[in-house]
C-alpha positions in Angstrom: 77.7 14.4 36.6 76.2 15.6 39.8 79.5 17.2 40.8 79.5 19.1 37.4 76.0 20.5 38.1 77.1 21.4 41.7 80.1 23.3 40.5 78.1 25.1 37.8 75.5 26.1 40.4 78.3 27.5 42.6 79.9 29.4 39.8 76.6 30.8 38.7 76.0 32.1 42.2 79.4 33.8 42.2 78.6 35.4 38.8 75.2 36.7 40.0 76.6 38.1 43.3 79.6 39.9 41.7 77.6 41.5 38.8 74.8 42.5 41.2 77.3 44.1 43.5 78.8 46.1 40.6 75.3 47.3 39.7 74.8 48.6 43.2 78.3 50.2 43.5 78.0 52.0 40.2 74.7 53.5 41.3 75.8 54.7 44.7 75.8 58.5 45.0 72.9 59.0 42.6 70.1 60.6 44.6 67.3 59.9 42.1 66.5 58.2 38.8 66.8 61.6 37.0 70.3 62.2 38.4 71.3 58.6 37.4 69.9 59.1 33.9 71.6 62.4 33.5 74.9 60.8 34.6 74.5 58.1 32.1 74.1 60.7 29.4 77.3 62.4 30.2 75.9 65.2 32.4 74.3 67.2 29.6 70.9 66.1 28.2 67.3 67.3 27.8 64.5 66.2 30.1 63.1 64.1 27.3 66.4 62.3 26.8 66.7 61.6 30.5 63.1 60.3 30.6 63.8 58.0 27.7 66.8 56.5 29.5 64.9 56.1 32.7 62.1 54.3 30.9 64.4 52.1 28.8 66.5 50.8 31.7 63.9 51.0 34.5 66.1 53.4 36.6 63.1 54.4 38.7 62.8 50.8 40.0 64.7 49.2 42.8 68.1 47.6 42.3 66.7 44.0 42.1 64.3 44.9 39.3 67.0 46.8 37.4 69.3 43.9 37.7 66.7 41.4 36.5 66.0 43.5 33.4 69.8 43.8 32.8 70.2 40.0 33.3 67.4 39.3 30.8 69.0 41.6 28.2 72.4 40.0 28.9 71.0 36.5 28.1 69.6 37.8 24.8 72.9 39.4 23.9 71.9 43.0 24.6 74.5 44.5 26.9 73.0 48.0 26.9 74.0 51.2 25.2 77.0 53.3 26.1 75.8 56.9 26.0 79.4 58.1 26.5 80.7 56.3 23.4 77.4 56.6 21.5 77.3 52.9 20.6 76.0 49.6 21.7 78.1 48.0 24.5 78.2 44.7 22.5 79.7 46.5 19.6 82.2 48.3 21.8 83.4 45.3 23.7 83.6 42.6 20.9 87.1 43.6 19.6 88.4 44.2 23.1 87.7 40.6 24.3 90.0 39.1 21.8 92.9 41.3 22.8 92.7 40.5 26.5 92.0 36.8 25.8 95.1 36.5 23.6 97.3 38.2 26.2 95.9 35.8 28.9 96.4 32.7 26.8 99.9 33.7 25.8 100.8 34.3 29.5 99.4 31.0 30.7 100.7 28.8 27.8 104.2 30.3 27.6 104.3 30.4 31.4 103.8 26.6 31.5 106.2 26.0 28.6 108.9 27.9 30.5 108.1 26.7 34.0 107.9 22.9 33.4 111.4 22.2 32.1 113.0 24.6 34.5 111.2 23.2 37.5 111.8 19.6 36.5 115.5 20.1 36.1 115.6 22.0 39.4 113.9 19.1 41.2 116.0 16.5 39.5 119.3 18.3 40.3 118.1 19.8 43.6 120.6 22.1 45.4 122.8 22.2 42.3 124.0 25.3 40.6 121.1 25.4 38.2 118.6 25.0 41.0 120.2 27.9 43.0 120.3 30.3 40.0 116.7 29.4 38.9 115.4 29.8 42.5 117.0 33.2 42.9 115.8 34.3 39.5 112.2 33.3 40.1 112.3 34.9 43.5 113.4 38.2 42.0 110.8 38.1 39.2 107.9 37.3 41.5 108.9 40.3 43.7 109.0 42.8 40.9 105.7 44.7 40.4 104.0 44.5 37.0 104.3 48.2 36.4 108.1 48.1 37.1 108.6 45.1 34.9 106.6 46.9 32.1 108.9 50.0 32.4 112.1 47.9 32.3 111.1 45.9 29.3 109.7 48.9 27.4 112.9 50.9 28.2 115.2 48.1 27.1 113.4 46.8 24.0 111.5 49.9 22.8 113.4 53.0 23.8 116.9 51.7 23.7 116.8 49.0 21.0 113.8 50.1 19.1 112.8 46.5 18.3 109.1 47.0 19.0 106.6 49.8 18.3 106.0 52.4 21.0 102.2 52.2 20.6 100.5 48.8 20.4 98.0 48.0 17.7 95.3 45.3 17.6 96.8 43.3 14.8 95.6 39.7 15.0 97.7 36.7 14.0 95.4 35.8 11.2 95.8 39.3 9.7 99.6 39.8 9.9 101.7 37.4 12.0 104.8 39.5 12.0 102.9 42.7 13.0 101.0 40.7 15.7 104.3 39.5 17.1 105.8 43.0 17.3 102.7 44.5 19.0 101.9 41.7 21.4 105.4 40.4 22.4 106.3 42.9 25.1 102.9 42.9 26.8 102.7 39.1 26.7 106.3 38.8 28.0 105.4 41.2 30.9 102.6 38.9 31.9 104.4 35.7 31.2 107.5 36.2 33.3 105.8 36.5 36.7 103.4 33.6 35.8 106.3 31.4 34.8 108.2 32.2 38.0 105.2 31.3 40.2 104.5 28.1 38.3 108.2 27.1 38.4 108.4 27.6 42.2 105.3 25.6 42.9 106.2 22.8 40.5 109.7 22.6 41.8 108.5 22.1 45.4 106.0 19.4 44.3 108.4 17.6 42.1 111.0 17.5 44.9 108.5 15.7 47.2 107.2 13.4 44.4 110.7 12.2 43.5 111.0 10.9 47.1 107.8 9.0 47.0 107.7 5.2 47.3 106.1 4.6 43.8 109.0 6.5 42.2 111.5 4.3 44.0 109.6 1.2 43.0 109.5 2.3 39.3 113.2 2.9 39.3 113.8 -0.5 41.0 111.8 -2.2 38.2 114.1 -0.8 35.6 111.9 2.0 34.2 114.2 4.5 32.4 115.0 7.6 34.5 113.6 9.9 31.8 110.3 8.1 31.8 110.2 8.1 35.6 110.8 11.8 35.7 108.6 13.1 32.8 105.8 10.6 33.0 105.3 9.4 36.5 106.8 12.2 38.7 105.6 15.1 36.5 102.0 14.0 36.1 101.6 13.6 39.9 103.1 17.0 40.5 101.0 19.0 38.1 98.2 19.8 40.6 100.0 22.9 41.8 100.2 24.4 38.4 96.6 23.5 37.5 95.5 25.1 40.8 97.6 28.2 40.2 96.1 28.7 36.8 92.7 29.0 38.5 93.8 31.0 41.5 96.1 33.3 39.7 93.6 34.2 36.9 92.2 37.1 38.9 95.6 38.5 39.5 96.4 38.0 35.8 93.4 40.1 34.8 94.6 42.8 37.2 98.0 42.7 35.7 96.5 42.8 32.2 94.8 46.1 33.1 98.2 47.7 33.8 99.9 46.1 30.8 97.3 47.1 28.3 97.3 50.7 29.6 101.1 50.9 29.6 101.6 49.4 26.2 98.6 51.2 24.6 96.7 48.1 23.7 93.0 48.7 23.8 91.7 45.7 25.7 89.2 45.0 28.4 91.5 46.4 31.1 92.1 49.8 29.6 88.5 50.1 28.6 87.3 49.2 32.2 89.4 52.0 33.7 88.0 54.6 31.2 84.5 53.4 31.8 84.8 53.7 35.6 86.3 57.2 35.3 83.5 58.4 33.0 80.8 56.6 35.0 79.8 54.6 31.9 77.5 52.3 33.9 76.5 49.7 31.4 80.0 49.4 30.0 81.3 48.7 33.5 78.6 46.2 34.2 79.2 44.4 31.0 83.0 44.4 31.3 82.8 43.0 34.8 80.3 40.4 33.6 82.7 39.3 30.7 85.7 39.2 33.0 83.9 37.2 35.7 82.6 34.8 33.1 86.1 34.2 31.8 87.4 33.6 35.3 84.5 31.3 36.2 84.8 29.2 33.1 88.6 28.8 33.6 88.1 27.7 37.2 85.4 25.2 36.0 87.8 23.8 33.5 90.5 23.5 36.2 88.1 21.5 38.4 87.4 19.1 35.5 91.1 18.8 34.7 91.8 17.5 38.2 89.9 14.3 37.3 92.0 13.9 34.1 95.3 14.1 36.1 94.2 11.8 38.9 91.7 8.9 38.3 91.1 8.6 42.0 89.4 12.0 42.0 87.0 10.7 39.3 86.2 7.7 41.6 85.5 9.9 44.6 83.3 12.2 42.6 81.4 9.3 41.1 80.7 8.0 44.6 79.3 11.4 45.6 
């Protein structure tokens, strides 16, 4: 339990530092509170409107005071008001979170589903023809930039074959499963392929070492069926690489999602973040970064807890402090 509180404290510090840093960066270049308020209003506003914005968001105070007020409002569910979009930031972001969350979940889940059987078969038949072909394929996929992969997939399946719509729409699976599949398949596939390739390469390396371990030899000598040795004993002790990659690759996945959402015309957190930065929509940028950081922090926290599930020895060490 103490370990859980320590990790939560560390992740909270990360969240505070990143969001406070974004607040400072977004205000750099504003010489005064009036200039900052005018910028938030889109560059055209009366003195009364500017004064109201300054008073509401305490723009005439120092950065720490502004951040504390923003943090207080965040805790109560008030993410501020987007003057550019003329609506509450909470109302603006709510439908966008689901789009990016679905894309991220699809990429991670299907990446694991693809990577595990491929890597297990590679390790079991190491240096065979399947291992060589899979290793070359994953090497090529990892080396292809997301934007290039997006162009290739859209050119093949959209422009040439016409299987999927040119412009994506936020159709959720509970609304129309078929429409959701058509709109989300190519963006999800674009994110899934590099993730699956990375997972497969990591798991193949770990599985190859695990299959040479003494406990695997002992299990085989005791007459344990090869399939059980491979999928139960060897795989479980080789999953740490994938679990670690899920946490470490999440930031890169968010960055790739920005490209994919923009390219496939899906209005998610990534595309909205780009537009908010370009229009200097301060509170939208702060809130978007806060949501993204929170998602990354929570996933990494879940990864830390999953370590103990995979290896009971980790639970014992943490229990001893």
